[in-house]
C-alpha positions in Angstrom: -31.3 -11.7 -28.0 -30.5 -14.1 -24.9 -27.8 -12.5 -22.3 -25.9 -15.0 -20.3 -25.0 -14.3 -16.7 -21.5 -14.0 -15.5 -20.2 -17.4 -14.2 -17.3 -19.7 -13.9 -17.5 -20.7 -17.6 -16.7 -17.3 -18.9 -13.5 -17.0 -16.9 -14.4 -15.0 -14.2 -13.9 -16.5 -11.1 -14.2 -14.0 -8.3 -12.2 -12.9 -5.8 -12.2 -15.7 -3.6 -9.8 -17.5 -5.9 -7.3 -15.1 -4.8 -7.4 -16.0 -1.3 -7.6 -19.7 -1.6 -5.2 -21.3 1.0 -3.4 -24.9 0.7 -4.3 -27.3 -2.2 -7.8 -28.1 -3.8 -9.6 -25.3 -3.3 -10.6 -25.6 0.5 -11.2 -21.7 0.8 -15.0 -22.4 1.2 -14.1 -24.0 4.1 -12.6 -21.3 6.2 -14.2 -17.9 7.0 -13.1 -14.5 5.7 -11.5 -13.7 9.0 -9.6 -16.9 8.9 -8.3 -16.7 5.3 -7.1 -12.9 5.9 -5.4 -14.0 9.3 -3.8 -16.6 7.5 -2.8 -14.3 4.5 -1.1 -11.7 6.9 0.6 -14.7 8.9 1.9 -15.8 5.4 3.2 -12.5 4.7 4.9 -11.7 8.1 6.6 -15.2 7.8 8.0 -14.2 4.4 9.5 -11.1 5.4 10.8 -12.6 8.5 12.5 -14.9 5.8 13.9 -12.3 3.6 15.2 -10.5 6.9 16.9 -13.5 7.9 18.5 -14.3 4.4 19.7 -10.2 4.7 21.3 -10.9 7.9 23.1 -14.2 6.9 24.4 -12.4 4.0 25.8 -9.4 5.6 27.3 -11.7 8.4 28.7 -13.8 5.3 30.2 -10.9 3.7 31.6 -9.3 6.9 33.4 -12.9 7.8 34.7 -13.1 4.2 33.0 -16.2 3.1 31.1 -14.3 0.3 32.7 -11.7 -2.1 29.4 -10.2 -3.7 28.7 -6.8 -2.4 26.1 -6.5 -4.8 24.2 -9.6 -3.8 24.3 -8.5 -0.1 22.9 -5.1 -1.4 20.1 -6.8 -3.4 19.1 -9.1 -0.6 19.0 -6.2 1.9 16.7 -3.9 -0.2 14.3 -7.1 -0.7 13.9 -7.3 2.8 13.6 -3.4 3.4 10.6 -3.1 0.7 9.0 -6.3 2.0 9.1 -4.9 5.3 7.9 -1.3 4.1 4.9 -3.2 2.0 4.0 -4.9 5.2 4.1 -2.0 7.1 1.7 -0.2 4.9 -0.7 -3.0 4.7 -0.8 -3.1 8.7 -1.4 0.6 8.3 -4.2 0.4 5.9 -5.9 -2.6 8.1 -6.0 -0.4 11.0 -7.4 2.7 9.4 -10.5 0.4 7.8 -10.8 -1.0 11.4 -10.8 2.7 12.9 -13.2 3.3 9.8 -15.7 0.7 10.6 -15.3 1.4 14.5 -16.5 5.4 13.9 -19.5 3.9 11.8 -23.0 4.4 13.4 -25.5 1.7 13.4 
């Protein structure tokens, strides 16, 4: 009986695929720290974009340009939920950092 190892042919690609940046799979050229930093930076930019969209929607509703209250509420909730998610990711990263700092060598 032959038991094959897990490789790319079996559909298991590993976690590094999840953190690929750019095009063409150049994730091997960046360190894990740079990849994580870039991932967090992208998350912050996306949250900022959602908050700007919500602010614009509220301004349009206040000036009468938009009549869709439900669209404004949806964009505000998207912004709020994404900010809460980013805050929780930050809290977990800080908890992990503090836990690593408490480890004895």
